[in-house]
N, C-alpha and C positions, 0 to 999 in steps of 0.2 A: 594549519589555519582552516577554519571552515570557509567551504566555498558554495557560494549562494546558487539555490535553485531559482531561476526566473523565468516566469511567463511572458513571451513574446508576444503571441496573440493565437486564440483558439485553445482548444484541448490540447495538441499535440505539438505544437510549435515551441520547444523547449530549449534552453540553453543549459546542458548538463555537462560538468566539466571533467569526468572521468571517463578514459576510453574504453577500459575493459576490466575485468573482477579480477581479485586475487587470485584467484584458483587457475585462472588463464594464464596471468602473468607466471606462477609459480611453474605452471606446466612447459613453459616456454623456456624458462632458467633450466629447469631438469633436462631438456632436451639439448642445449649447450653443453652441458656438461657431460652427459652420455652420447652425444652424437646422434640421437634417435630422435626422431619426430614425436611428439606425444600422441599416446592414441586417444581417438575420438571418445567420447564419453556417450552413450545412449541415455536421450532424456526418458525419464520415467515416464510410463504410458497413462495418459489421460483418461479419466472415468469419463464415458461419454455423457453429453448432456441429458440425453432421454433417460439415462439411467438415475442422474441428479435429480431431476425432475420428480421421478417416481418415488424417490427416498428423500422428501424433504427434511432438513434439518440435519441430514448426515453428511453433506460436502459443501465445500465452496472451492472456486477456481480463482486463481490470481493470474493476472499477466504481470511480469516483471518487465515493464516496458523497455529500460535501458538494456535489457539482455534479448528482448523480443523472445521470452520463454513464458511458457504456460506450465502451471502446475494445479493438481487437483489436491486438495487439503482434506483431511478428517480430522475431527475433534479429539484433541488430546487431553483437554482436562479443563476444569473452571475454578475460579477463585472469586466467590461473591459475584459481583457484576460481568466480571471479565471472563472470557473463553479464549482458550488457547487451540490453534488448529495447526497442523502438522503435514508436511508431504514425504514424500520416500526418501528424498535426499535431504532430510533432515532441516528444511527451511521452515521456520515457524512464524506464525503471525498471531498476536492477541489482540483480541477487539474488546471494547466496552461500547454496547449500544452500536455497535456496528462501526465504531470509529477505531482506527488503528492506534494502540496505545504501547505497542513494542514489537520488534523482529528481532530475530536471531537467523544467522545463517547468511544473513546478505553481506555486501560489500563492506558498508560501514553502518552496523544496525541502530535503528532507534531504541536505546536503552529502556527510555521510560517518559511517560509525558501525563501532563494533568490536563484535560479538555472538556470537564464536565460543563464548563460554560458554554462551549461550542454546541453540546448536544442540547442544552436548555434551550439556545438560540434557535435550532431546528426544529424543536418541539414548538416554539413560539411562532413559526413561521417565519423567522428571521431575526435579526439582532446583532449586537457586539459582544464579542467574546475575549478573553486573554487565555493564550495556551502556554505551556512551558514544556519544551523539549529537551531532553538531556540525548547526548550522542558521546562516543567515544572519540578521543582525538587520537593523533598520530603517535601520543606517549602513553596511550592507554588509559588515559584518565578522562572523568566525566566532564562534558562541556555543555552549560545549559544556556539554551536561547529562550528569550521572552518574547512572545508574538503578540500583536494586536490584530483581530480579525473581525470582519464583518460577513456576516450570513444573509444571504438574500435568495427568497423564493422567485423562482423563474416561472412559475406555473406550472400546469400538467403536460406530462409527457408519456407517450405509450413506448415501451422498450420492446423489441422483439428479443427471443433468446428460443433457439431449437424449436421454432416454430409455434410458440407461444407468445402471446401479447399480454404485457402485464402493464395496468395502469400506475403510473407514478407521479408525485410531484417532486421536480427537481430544483434543487439548491445548490447555489455556490458560494464557497467560502473562500475569501481573499486574507490573506495572512502575510504579515510583514514585521520582521524584528531586525536588530541591526547586522546580521550577517545572513540573512534567510529571508527569501521571499518564495510564496507559492500559492497557489491557487487549486483547492480541491472541489469536486462535484460529487454530490450524493443524488440519489434516485431512490424516494420513500416511498413505499406502497401504500393502500388505502388504510391496512392496519396498524400503520405507523412503523413499519420494520423497513430497516435498508436493505435493498435487494440488489444495488449496483452501486458502485462508487469508484473514483479515481482520487486517491489520496498519496501525497507527498511522504516520503519515508525520511529520506536524509540527502544531502548533496552528492552522496557518491553511489546511494541505491536507487535514487530517483523516484519514480511514479510506481504504484501498483493499482492495476485495475481489478477490483474484487467483486465477483458475482457470488451472490449467497442463494443457494437451493432451497 
């Protein structure tokens, strides 16, 4: 059964209802069977932000909020307007105009989505949109959720990143469906490109903060 992501207050005050990822559970089970504690896995090294700024278009950085984990991703391929990025641990995120349309390698992935109306509303400085999100169920079947969304421009905002100031316009998108409620935040630069965002993936995976360099 799908569990809702619910915003309580602000950006970080969330009620997210899964305590740990599948890999952590599997490691603990293995430890019980063998009588040995699971070995700690070293996180892949992050590409320094200064290097990312010096190579625009080559990297993105994500923060998997629920795991408090950061990852540097490089471009793996494109398909029309969609671009897929991947990290050293084979977590991949696919974007269309900066919006997350699919993930692989997270606890419960976003298998696909139609969010063209959301991007159109952002380009129009706000408006209403409908989204369709496809998730895997516990029975490995596709479950589709339709959401009604409202996108609002919150004005100009300067964000700081690795000592650089970036002028942006901030947008908030609030979405609600039968089993899913979330709020996304987008920072769009003066050229109309998304440079930072906080986007909901799924009830189990939670949110990704995404910085595009």
